[in-house]
C-alpha positions in Angstrom: 143.0 72.2 57.7 144.2 68.5 57.2 147.3 67.1 55.8 148.4 63.0 55.9 151.2 60.9 54.6 151.1 57.1 54.2 154.1 54.7 54.0 153.8 51.1 53.0 156.0 48.6 54.6 156.6 45.0 55.5 157.0 45.8 59.2 154.4 44.1 61.5 151.6 45.9 62.8 152.4 44.7 66.2 155.8 46.1 66.3 154.5 49.7 64.8 151.7 49.6 67.5 154.0 48.9 70.3 156.1 51.9 69.3 153.2 54.0 69.1 151.9 52.6 72.6 155.3 53.4 74.2 154.5 57.1 74.4 157.3 58.0 76.8 159.7 56.9 73.9 158.2 58.8 71.0 161.5 60.9 70.9 163.2 57.7 69.6 161.4 58.1 66.1 159.9 61.7 66.3 162.7 64.3 66.1 160.2 67.0 67.1 159.7 65.6 70.6 161.6 66.7 73.6 159.9 64.4 75.9 156.4 62.6 76.5 154.9 61.6 79.6 151.6 59.2 80.0 149.3 59.8 82.7 148.0 56.3 82.5 147.7 53.3 80.1 147.5 53.7 76.5 143.8 53.8 75.9 140.8 55.8 75.1 140.4 58.9 77.6 144.0 58.9 78.9 146.0 62.3 78.7 149.6 62.7 78.2 151.9 65.7 78.1 154.3 66.2 75.3 157.1 68.7 75.1 157.9 69.6 71.5 161.8 70.9 70.6 161.4 74.6 70.8 157.9 74.8 72.2 155.7 74.7 75.1 154.6 71.6 76.9 151.0 70.3 75.6 148.5 68.2 77.1 146.4 65.9 74.7 143.7 63.3 75.3 143.6 59.9 73.4 140.1 60.3 71.9 140.0 56.7 70.2 142.2 53.7 70.7 141.6 50.5 68.7 144.6 48.2 69.4 146.5 47.3 66.0 144.3 49.5 64.0 144.4 53.3 65.0 144.6 55.9 67.5 143.6 59.5 67.7 144.5 62.4 70.4 143.4 65.8 70.7 145.2 69.0 72.0 143.2 72.0 72.8 144.9 75.2 71.6 143.9 78.8 72.0 140.6 78.9 69.9 141.6 76.0 68.2 141.9 72.1 68.2 144.4 69.9 66.8 143.9 66.4 66.1 146.3 63.6 65.2 145.2 60.2 63.8 147.6 57.1 63.4 146.2 54.4 61.4 147.4 50.9 60.4 145.9 49.0 57.5 146.9 45.8 56.1 146.8 45.8 52.2 148.0 43.2 49.7 151.0 45.5 48.9 152.1 45.6 52.9 151.3 47.6 55.8 149.9 51.1 55.2 151.2 53.3 58.0 149.2 56.7 58.2 149.7 60.0 60.1 147.3 62.6 59.9 147.0 66.1 61.4 143.9 68.3 61.4 143.8 71.5 63.0 140.3 73.4 63.3 138.9 76.7 65.3 138.9 80.3 64.9 142.8 80.5 65.5 143.3 77.5 63.3 145.0 79.4 60.5 147.7 80.6 63.0 148.3 77.1 64.3 148.6 75.9 60.8 151.4 78.0 60.2 153.2 77.3 63.4 152.6 73.7 63.8 150.8 72.3 61.2 152.9 72.8 58.2 156.1 71.8 59.7 154.5 68.8 61.2 152.8 67.6 57.7 156.1 68.5 56.1 158.1 66.1 58.5 155.5 63.2 58.0 157.5 61.1 55.6 160.7 61.4 57.8 158.8 60.8 61.1 157.0 57.7 59.9 160.0 56.1 58.1 162.1 56.6 61.5 158.7 55.2 63.3 159.2 51.8 61.1 163.0 51.6 61.6 162.4 51.8 65.5 159.5 49.5 65.3 161.7 46.9 63.4 164.6 47.1 65.8 163.1 48.1 69.1 159.8 46.3 69.1 160.0 42.8 67.4 
């Protein structure tokens, strides 16, 4: 199961990237995050722990980090995996900011219902908030 959303903006890719890389402040732009702690620098292989509002702590690993282009992270769930991809693409009409969630595995159907659908439904609001914060806090 996969869902994604893209917003086109005139914000700079540098400011959006800085907001993404500042993991401990994701709560500024993602209302679903209570807190987040990074276990190192923002790069491939680094882990972090995230506490969603109303949910248990989850540990994730950054599986792909290409500065100013994309990063992806993976969370192992019971009999399922959840991957988030975050991408920046400069096009003629502006910067395309995309968030994508993919859930796989035997219990994937369950996690789509309890995590995936709400997360995907919030993507437009979350990305718009990310862009606002990027413009004001990460110029």
